[in-house]
SEGUPA-490406 format. One record per residue (C-alpha): x, y, z; residue in one letter. Coordinates in Angstrom, 1 decimal, always signed. Layout:
% residues N
{r {X, Y, Z}, 'a'}
...
% end
This chain:
% residues 371
{r {+0.1, +0.2, +0.0}, 'm'}
{r {+1.4, +3.1, -0.9}, 'h'}
{r {+1.7, +6.2, +1.4}, 'a'}
{r {+0.0, +9.3, -0.3}, 'p'}
{r {+1.9, +12.1, -1.6}, 'k'}
{r {+2.4, +15.0, +0.8}, 'p'}
{r {+0.7, +18.1, -0.4}, 's'}
{r {+3.1, +20.7, -2.2}, 'p'}
{r {+4.2, +23.8, +0.4}, 'e'}
{r {+2.0, +27.0, +0.0}, 'i'}
{r {+4.4, +29.8, +0.5}, 'r'}
{r {+3.7, +33.5, +1.4}, 'i'}
{r {+4.5, +35.3, -1.7}, 'd'}
{r {+4.0, +39.0, -0.5}, 'e'}
{r {+3.2, +41.0, +2.4}, 'l'}
{r {+1.9, +44.7, +2.2}, 'k'}
{r {+0.8, +47.4, +4.8}, 'v'}
{r {-1.3, +50.3, +4.8}, 's'}
{r {-2.1, +52.6, +7.6}, 'a'}
{r {-5.6, +55.0, +8.0}, 'y'}
{r {-6.4, +57.5, +10.3}, 't'}
{r {-9.9, +57.9, +11.1}, 'v'}
{r {-11.4, +61.4, +13.1}, 'p'}
{r {-13.9, +60.3, +16.0}, 't'}
{r {-17.3, +61.5, +15.5}, 'd'}
{r {-16.8, +63.6, +18.6}, 's'}
{r {-14.2, +64.5, +21.1}, 'p'}
{r {-13.7, +61.7, +23.2}, 'e'}
{r {-11.7, +61.0, +26.8}, 's'}
{r {-11.3, +58.3, +29.8}, 'd'}
{r {-9.7, +58.4, +32.7}, 'g'}
{r {-6.4, +59.0, +31.8}, 't'}
{r {-6.3, +60.0, +28.0}, 'l'}
{r {-7.9, +62.2, +25.4}, 'q'}
{r {-7.9, +61.6, +21.6}, 'w'}
{r {-10.0, +62.8, +18.3}, 'd'}
{r {-8.9, +60.3, +16.1}, 'k'}
{r {-7.7, +56.6, +16.0}, 't'}
{r {-5.4, +54.9, +13.7}, 't'}
{r {-5.8, +51.4, +12.2}, 'i'}
{r {-3.0, +49.3, +10.6}, 'v'}
{r {-3.6, +46.8, +8.0}, 'i'}
{r {-1.3, +44.1, +7.1}, 'a'}
{r {-2.1, +42.1, +3.9}, 'e'}
{r {-0.7, +38.6, +3.1}, 'a'}
{r {-0.7, +36.7, +0.0}, 'r'}
{r {-0.2, +33.2, -0.9}, 'a'}
{r {-0.6, +32.6, -4.9}, 'g'}
{r {-3.9, +33.9, -5.4}, 't'}
{r {-5.2, +33.7, -2.0}, 't'}
{r {-4.9, +37.0, +0.2}, 'h'}
{r {-6.0, +37.5, +4.0}, 'g'}
{r {-5.5, +40.8, +6.0}, 'l'}
{r {-4.7, +41.6, +9.8}, 'g'}
{r {-5.2, +44.6, +11.3}, 'y'}
{r {-4.4, +46.9, +14.8}, 't'}
{r {-5.0, +49.8, +16.3}, 'y'}
{r {-1.9, +51.6, +16.7}, 'a'}
{r {+0.5, +54.3, +15.7}, 'd'}
{r {+1.2, +54.7, +11.9}, 'a'}
{r {+4.8, +53.9, +12.7}, 's'}
{r {+3.7, +50.3, +13.0}, 'v'}
{r {+3.5, +49.9, +9.4}, 'a'}
{r {+6.6, +51.3, +9.0}, 'a'}
{r {+8.1, +48.3, +11.0}, 'l'}
{r {+6.1, +45.6, +9.3}, 'i'}
{r {+7.4, +46.8, +6.1}, 'h'}
{r {+10.9, +47.5, +7.2}, 'g'}
{r {+11.1, +44.5, +9.7}, 'k'}
{r {+8.9, +42.1, +8.9}, 'l'}
{r {+8.1, +41.6, +5.4}, 'r'}
{r {+11.1, +39.9, +4.5}, 'e'}
{r {+10.7, +37.4, +7.8}, 'v'}
{r {+7.0, +36.4, +6.3}, 'v'}
{r {+8.4, +36.4, +2.7}, 'r'}
{r {+8.7, +32.4, +1.7}, 'g'}
{r {+7.5, +31.1, +4.8}, 'c'}
{r {+5.1, +28.0, +4.5}, 'd'}
{r {+1.3, +29.0, +5.2}, 'a'}
{r {+0.4, +26.2, +6.7}, 'm'}
{r {+2.8, +26.5, +9.7}, 'n'}
{r {+1.8, +29.7, +11.4}, 'i'}
{r {+3.9, +29.0, +14.6}, 'p'}
{r {+6.7, +28.4, +13.1}, 'e'}
{r {+6.5, +31.5, +11.2}, 't'}
{r {+5.3, +33.6, +14.4}, 'h'}
{r {+8.3, +32.3, +16.2}, 'n'}
{r {+10.5, +33.8, +13.4}, 'k'}
{r {+8.8, +37.3, +14.0}, 'l'}
{r {+9.3, +37.5, +17.8}, 'v'}
{r {+12.7, +36.6, +17.1}, 'h'}
{r {+13.4, +39.3, +14.4}, 'a'}
{r {+12.4, +41.9, +17.2}, 'i'}
{r {+14.6, +40.8, +19.6}, 'r'}
{r {+16.8, +43.9, +20.0}, 'n'}
{r {+13.6, +46.1, +19.2}, 'l'}
{r {+11.9, +45.1, +22.6}, 'g'}
{r {+8.7, +42.7, +22.4}, 'r'}
{r {+6.1, +45.1, +23.9}, 'a'}
{r {+4.3, +48.0, +22.5}, 'g'}
{r {+4.2, +48.6, +18.7}, 'i'}
{r {+6.4, +45.4, +17.8}, 't'}
{r {+3.8, +43.5, +19.6}, 'a'}
{r {+1.0, +44.8, +17.8}, 't'}
{r {+2.9, +44.7, +14.4}, 'a'}
{r {+3.5, +41.2, +15.2}, 'i'}
{r {-0.1, +40.9, +16.1}, 's'}
{r {-1.4, +42.6, +12.3}, 'a'}
{r {+0.8, +40.1, +10.6}, 'v'}
{r {-0.2, +37.0, +12.6}, 'd'}
{r {-4.0, +37.7, +12.1}, 'i'}
{r {-3.2, +38.0, +8.2}, 'a'}
{r {-1.5, +34.8, +8.1}, 'l'}
{r {-4.4, +32.9, +10.2}, 'w'}
{r {-6.7, +34.8, +7.6}, 'd'}
{r {-4.8, +33.6, +4.4}, 'v'}
{r {-4.7, +29.8, +6.0}, 'k'}
{r {-8.3, +29.8, +6.6}, 'a'}
{r {-9.2, +30.8, +3.0}, 'r'}
{r {-6.9, +28.5, +1.4}, 'i'}
{r {-8.6, +25.9, +3.1}, 'l'}
{r {-12.0, +27.3, +2.3}, 'g'}
{r {-13.1, +27.7, +6.0}, 'l'}
{r {-14.4, +30.5, +7.8}, 'p'}
{r {-11.8, +31.2, +11.0}, 'l'}
{r {-13.9, +29.7, +13.4}, 'i'}
{r {-14.2, +26.3, +11.8}, 'r'}
{r {-10.3, +26.1, +11.3}, 'l'}
{r {-9.9, +27.1, +15.0}, 'l'}
{r {-12.7, +24.8, +16.0}, 'g'}
{r {-16.1, +26.2, +17.8}, 'a'}
{r {-16.5, +26.2, +21.6}, 'a'}
{r {-19.8, +28.3, +21.0}, 'r'}
{r {-21.5, +29.4, +17.9}, 'd'}
{r {-21.8, +33.3, +19.3}, 'g'}
{r {-20.7, +35.6, +21.9}, 'i'}
{r {-22.4, +38.1, +24.1}, 's'}
{r {-20.9, +41.5, +23.4}, 'v'}
{r {-21.2, +44.5, +25.7}, 'y'}
{r {-21.7, +48.1, +24.5}, 'g'}
{r {-18.6, +50.3, +25.3}, 's'}
{r {-18.1, +54.0, +25.4}, 'g'}
{r {-19.8, +56.5, +27.6}, 'g'}
{r {-16.9, +58.2, +27.3}, 'f'}
{r {-15.8, +61.2, +30.0}, 't'}
{r {-15.6, +63.9, +27.5}, 's'}
{r {-19.7, +63.0, +27.2}, 'y'}
{r {-22.5, +65.2, +28.3}, 's'}
{r {-25.1, +63.4, +30.4}, 'd'}
{r {-27.3, +63.7, +27.0}, 'e'}
{r {-24.7, +61.9, +24.9}, 'q'}
{r {-24.2, +59.2, +27.6}, 'l'}
{r {-27.7, +58.3, +28.3}, 'g'}
{r {-28.2, +58.3, +24.6}, 'n'}
{r {-25.3, +55.8, +23.8}, 'q'}
{r {-25.9, +53.4, +26.6}, 'l'}
{r {-29.5, +53.5, +26.5}, 'g'}
{r {-29.5, +52.8, +22.6}, 'g'}
{r {-27.5, +49.7, +23.3}, 'w'}
{r {-29.8, +48.6, +26.0}, 'a'}
{r {-33.0, +49.2, +23.7}, 's'}
{r {-31.1, +47.3, +20.6}, 'a'}
{r {-30.9, +44.1, +22.9}, 'g'}
{r {-27.6, +44.5, +24.8}, 'f'}
{r {-27.4, +42.8, +28.0}, 's'}
{r {-24.3, +44.8, +29.1}, 'm'}
{r {-22.9, +48.2, +28.9}, 'v'}
{r {-19.6, +50.1, +29.8}, 'k'}
{r {-18.7, +53.7, +30.6}, 'm'}
{r {-15.4, +55.6, +31.3}, 'k'}
{r {-14.9, +57.1, +34.7}, 'i'}
{r {-12.1, +58.5, +36.3}, 'g'}
{r {-11.3, +62.1, +34.8}, 'r'}
{r {-13.2, +63.9, +37.4}, 'e'}
{r {-14.0, +61.6, +40.3}, 'p'}
{r {-16.2, +64.3, +41.6}, 'e'}
{r {-18.4, +63.7, +39.1}, 'r'}
{r {-18.5, +60.1, +38.6}, 'd'}
{r {-21.5, +59.1, +41.2}, 'p'}
{r {-23.4, +61.5, +39.2}, 'h'}
{r {-22.3, +60.0, +35.9}, 'r'}
{r {-23.0, +56.4, +36.9}, 'v'}
{r {-26.3, +57.3, +37.8}, 'a'}
{r {-27.3, +58.9, +34.6}, 'c'}
{r {-26.1, +55.5, +32.9}, 'a'}
{r {-27.9, +53.2, +35.4}, 'r'}
{r {-31.3, +55.6, +34.5}, 'e'}
{r {-30.7, +55.3, +31.0}, 'a'}
{r {-30.5, +51.9, +30.7}, 'i'}
{r {-33.0, +50.4, +33.3}, 'g'}
{r {-32.6, +47.7, +35.9}, 'd'}
{r {-32.4, +44.6, +33.8}, 'r'}
{r {-28.9, +45.7, +31.8}, 'v'}
{r {-25.7, +45.1, +33.4}, 'a'}
{r {-23.5, +48.3, +34.0}, 'l'}
{r {-19.9, +48.1, +33.6}, 'f'}
{r {-17.5, +51.0, +34.7}, 'v'}
{r {-13.6, +51.6, +33.4}, 'd'}
{r {-11.1, +53.6, +35.0}, 'a'}
{r {-8.3, +53.2, +33.1}, 'n'}
{r {-6.1, +53.4, +36.2}, 'g'}
{r {-7.3, +56.5, +37.2}, 'a'}
{r {-8.0, +56.1, +40.9}, 'y'}
{r {-5.6, +55.6, +43.7}, 's'}
{r {-6.3, +52.3, +45.8}, 'r'}
{r {-8.1, +54.0, +48.4}, 'k'}
{r {-10.3, +55.9, +45.8}, 'q'}
{r {-11.0, +52.8, +44.0}, 'a'}
{r {-12.4, +50.8, +47.1}, 'l'}
{r {-14.5, +53.6, +48.2}, 'a'}
{r {-15.9, +54.0, +44.5}, 'f'}
{r {-16.4, +50.1, +44.4}, 'a'}
{r {-18.6, +50.2, +47.3}, 'q'}
{r {-20.5, +53.1, +45.9}, 'q'}
{r {-20.8, +52.1, +42.6}, 'f'}
{r {-22.1, +48.5, +43.8}, 'k'}
{r {-24.6, +49.5, +46.5}, 'n'}
{r {-26.0, +52.6, +44.7}, 'e'}
{r {-26.1, +51.9, +40.9}, 'f'}
{r {-25.2, +47.7, +41.2}, 'd'}
{r {-22.0, +48.4, +38.9}, 'v'}
{r {-21.0, +44.6, +38.6}, 's'}
{r {-17.7, +45.2, +36.6}, 'w'}
{r {-14.9, +47.5, +37.6}, 'f'}
{r {-12.1, +47.7, +35.1}, 'e'}
{r {-8.5, +49.0, +36.0}, 'e'}
{r {-9.8, +50.6, +39.1}, 'p'}
{r {-6.3, +51.2, +39.7}, 'v'}
{r {-3.1, +51.2, +36.8}, 's'}
{r {-3.0, +47.7, +35.5}, 's'}
{r {+0.8, +47.5, +36.3}, 'd'}
{r {-0.1, +47.8, +40.3}, 'd'}
{r {-0.8, +44.1, +40.5}, 'l'}
{r {-0.8, +44.7, +44.3}, 'e'}
{r {-3.4, +47.0, +43.9}, 'g'}
{r {-5.8, +44.9, +41.8}, 'l'}
{r {-5.6, +42.4, +43.9}, 'r'}
{r {-6.4, +44.5, +47.1}, 'l'}
{r {-9.3, +45.6, +45.4}, 'i'}
{r {-10.1, +42.3, +44.2}, 'r'}
{r {-9.8, +41.0, +47.9}, 'd'}
{r {-11.7, +43.8, +49.6}, 'r'}
{r {-14.2, +45.4, +47.0}, 'g'}
{r {-18.0, +44.5, +47.4}, 'p'}
{r {-19.3, +40.9, +46.5}, 'a'}
{r {-20.8, +40.6, +43.1}, 'g'}
{r {-18.0, +43.1, +41.5}, 'm'}
{r {-15.5, +41.8, +39.0}, 'd'}
{r {-12.3, +43.4, +38.6}, 'i'}
{r {-11.1, +43.2, +35.3}, 'a'}
{r {-7.5, +43.9, +33.6}, 'a'}
{r {-5.1, +42.7, +30.9}, 'g'}
{r {-6.2, +44.7, +27.6}, 'e'}
{r {-2.4, +46.1, +27.9}, 'y'}
{r {-0.7, +42.7, +27.9}, 'g'}
{r {+1.7, +42.4, +24.7}, 'y'}
{r {+3.2, +38.7, +25.7}, 'd'}
{r {+2.5, +35.4, +27.2}, 'p'}
{r {+4.6, +36.6, +30.6}, 'f'}
{r {+2.4, +39.6, +31.3}, 'y'}
{r {-0.6, +37.4, +31.6}, 'f'}
{r {+1.5, +35.2, +33.6}, 'r'}
{r {+2.2, +37.7, +36.1}, 'r'}
{r {-1.2, +39.2, +36.4}, 'm'}
{r {-2.8, +35.5, +36.9}, 'l'}
{r {+0.0, +34.3, +39.4}, 'd'}
{r {-0.7, +37.7, +41.4}, 'a'}
{r {-4.3, +36.6, +41.5}, 'e'}
{r {-5.1, +40.6, +40.6}, 'a'}
{r {-8.3, +39.7, +38.5}, 'v'}
{r {-11.5, +38.3, +38.3}, 'd'}
{r {-11.6, +38.4, +34.7}, 'i'}
{r {-8.4, +38.3, +32.5}, 'l'}
{r {-8.8, +40.7, +29.2}, 'q'}
{r {-7.0, +40.4, +26.1}, 'a'}
{r {-6.6, +41.9, +22.9}, 'd'}
{r {-5.6, +40.2, +19.7}, 'a'}
{r {-4.4, +43.0, +18.1}, 't'}
{r {-1.8, +43.9, +20.5}, 'r'}
{r {-0.8, +40.1, +22.4}, 'c'}
{r {+0.6, +38.5, +19.5}, 'g'}
{r {-2.5, +38.2, +17.4}, 'g'}
{r {-4.8, +35.0, +16.9}, 'i'}
{r {-1.9, +32.9, +18.2}, 't'}
{r {-1.1, +35.0, +21.2}, 'g'}
{r {-4.9, +35.0, +21.9}, 'f'}
{r {-5.1, +31.1, +22.1}, 'l'}
{r {-2.1, +31.1, +24.6}, 'n'}
{r {-4.1, +33.7, +26.9}, 'v'}
{r {-6.8, +31.3, +26.7}, 'd'}
{r {-4.7, +28.1, +27.4}, 'a'}
{r {-3.7, +30.1, +30.6}, 'q'}
{r {-7.0, +31.2, +31.8}, 'c'}
{r {-8.4, +27.3, +31.4}, 'l'}
{r {-5.2, +26.5, +34.1}, 'a'}
{r {-6.6, +28.7, +36.4}, 'r'}
{r {-9.3, +28.7, +36.0}, 'p'}
{r {-10.3, +32.5, +35.1}, 'i'}
{r {-12.8, +33.7, +32.6}, 'p'}
{r {-11.5, +35.4, +29.4}, 'l'}
{r {-13.0, +38.5, +27.6}, 's'}
{r {-11.6, +40.2, +24.4}, 'a'}
{r {-10.8, +44.1, +24.1}, 'h'}
{r {-12.2, +45.7, +21.4}, 't'}
{r {-11.7, +44.7, +17.6}, 'a'}
{r {-14.9, +42.8, +17.1}, 'p'}
{r {-14.1, +41.4, +13.8}, 's'}
{r {-11.5, +39.7, +14.6}, 'v'}
{r {-12.3, +38.8, +18.5}, 'h'}
{r {-15.6, +37.6, +17.3}, 'm'}
{r {-14.0, +34.4, +15.9}, 'h'}
{r {-11.5, +34.1, +18.6}, 'l'}
{r {-14.2, +34.6, +21.1}, 'c'}
{r {-16.6, +31.6, +19.9}, 'c'}
{r {-13.3, +29.2, +19.8}, 'a'}
{r {-11.6, +30.3, +23.1}, 'a'}
{r {-13.1, +28.0, +25.9}, 'r'}
{r {-12.6, +30.8, +28.4}, 's'}
{r {-14.3, +33.4, +26.6}, 'a'}
{r {-17.1, +35.1, +28.6}, 'r'}
{r {-17.8, +38.0, +26.7}, 'n'}
{r {-16.5, +40.8, +24.2}, 'l'}
{r {-16.1, +44.6, +24.2}, 'e'}
{r {-18.0, +46.1, +21.4}, 'y'}
{r {-16.4, +49.4, +21.3}, 'f'}
{r {-17.7, +52.6, +19.9}, 'h'}
{r {-14.6, +53.7, +17.7}, 'd'}
{r {-13.6, +49.9, +16.7}, 'h'}
{r {-17.4, +49.1, +15.3}, 'e'}
{r {-17.4, +52.4, +13.7}, 'r'}
{r {-14.2, +52.2, +11.5}, 'i'}
{r {-14.3, +48.7, +11.0}, 'e'}
{r {-18.2, +48.7, +9.5}, 's'}
{r {-16.6, +51.4, +7.3}, 'l'}
{r {-13.5, +49.6, +6.2}, 'f'}
{r {-14.7, +46.1, +5.8}, 'f'}
{r {-17.4, +44.4, +3.7}, 'd'}
{r {-18.5, +41.5, +5.8}, 'g'}
{r {-18.2, +43.6, +9.2}, 'y'}
{r {-21.3, +41.8, +11.0}, 'i'}
{r {-23.5, +43.9, +14.0}, 'k'}
{r {-24.7, +41.7, +17.0}, 'p'}
{r {-28.2, +40.8, +17.1}, 'q'}
{r {-30.0, +41.2, +20.4}, 'n'}
{r {-26.1, +41.6, +22.0}, 'g'}
{r {-24.6, +38.2, +20.1}, 'i'}
{r {-22.0, +38.2, +17.6}, 'l'}
{r {-22.1, +35.1, +15.4}, 'r'}
{r {-19.5, +34.7, +12.6}, 'p'}
{r {-20.7, +34.0, +8.9}, 'd'}
{r {-20.0, +30.9, +8.0}, 'l'}
{r {-20.3, +31.1, +4.1}, 's'}
{r {-17.4, +33.6, +4.2}, 'r'}
{r {-13.7, +31.9, +4.6}, 'p'}
{r {-11.5, +33.7, +6.7}, 'g'}
{r {-12.2, +36.5, +8.9}, 'l'}
{r {-15.0, +37.0, +6.3}, 'g'}
{r {-13.6, +40.6, +5.8}, 'l'}
{r {-12.7, +42.5, +2.5}, 'e'}
{r {-11.2, +46.0, +2.5}, 'l'}
{r {-13.3, +48.7, +0.9}, 'r'}
{r {-9.9, +50.2, -0.4}, 'r'}
{r {-11.4, +52.7, -2.7}, 'a'}
{r {-13.8, +54.0, +0.0}, 'd'}
{r {-11.1, +54.4, +2.8}, 'v'}
{r {-8.6, +56.0, +0.7}, 'q'}
{r {-9.3, +59.2, +2.0}, 'r'}
{r {-8.2, +58.3, +5.3}, 'y'}
{r {-4.9, +56.7, +4.2}, 'a'}
{r {-1.7, +58.0, +6.0}, 'v'}
{r {+1.2, +58.9, +3.1}, 's'}
% end
């Protein structure tokens, strides 16, 4: 009996990158930062006649890094062997430092490689990864500290009316106004929708503890994200241990490598670990975080970029929910054919489209291109 002939290797022929900066629809701020535009960096990989895309939300300098440092690393690699290529990418940036813009660059490329592989096989990404569920709950995320009370109520109340069971708002810029703003949010969404708050590390430990009690007791806030800096693992652990029952402490969105997440989990700093595939090493990196969460066990929440995380959260066994962030859903609906909106607060991948199911509307978005 003859052994089957091995399939010919399919190589990555080209990697291209582009960056686009999109103004926000109004000025935005959280507890520690203000912004009026968002940049998306898109990596496009080609293997023969098959193409795929990945992206990250970062500075335009990430595009230069991909073009100048990572393009030649990827070219000629086996499109089926993504872990091997991922290791080469990590090795290539050793002297630049693994965290920050290098991690976001690797993330965009890694996502593009997975998209190519799924398209070569004619599979939606969720089928390639293997589904743990067919849909993932999302929470509406915005409620910026720059918003008026009316803007805040309209946005969060709109999500509640659309069937979302969870919404999140920003706090921490003006602590003295935060109880009033949280009260406005609760009034807008009613009693049946879960209310989350995100301080982006703006509070001191004692401030955070005091607000945790008030927010829970008066407004039934059930999720407190980055009450203190996510680098203050002892502070997060303090608030997790001494905060009110029924309130989850969440952090992790600034993780760039597996060691960051291991340290946060070892410190028992969070009730829910967050991860962002556009920062933590792409799909390869996100699946590593899922494995770490399963070993604890701690639930996993995906940070923003809904078009990528929809597939990942349906595959990740520890996934609890996905952040439907106002800026990113606005950009992705503008940039990509195949963009999917939640139905009654649930995102489900389109199983009729291969890969991520996305196509760049190149002509439509060229006006946002960074030269």
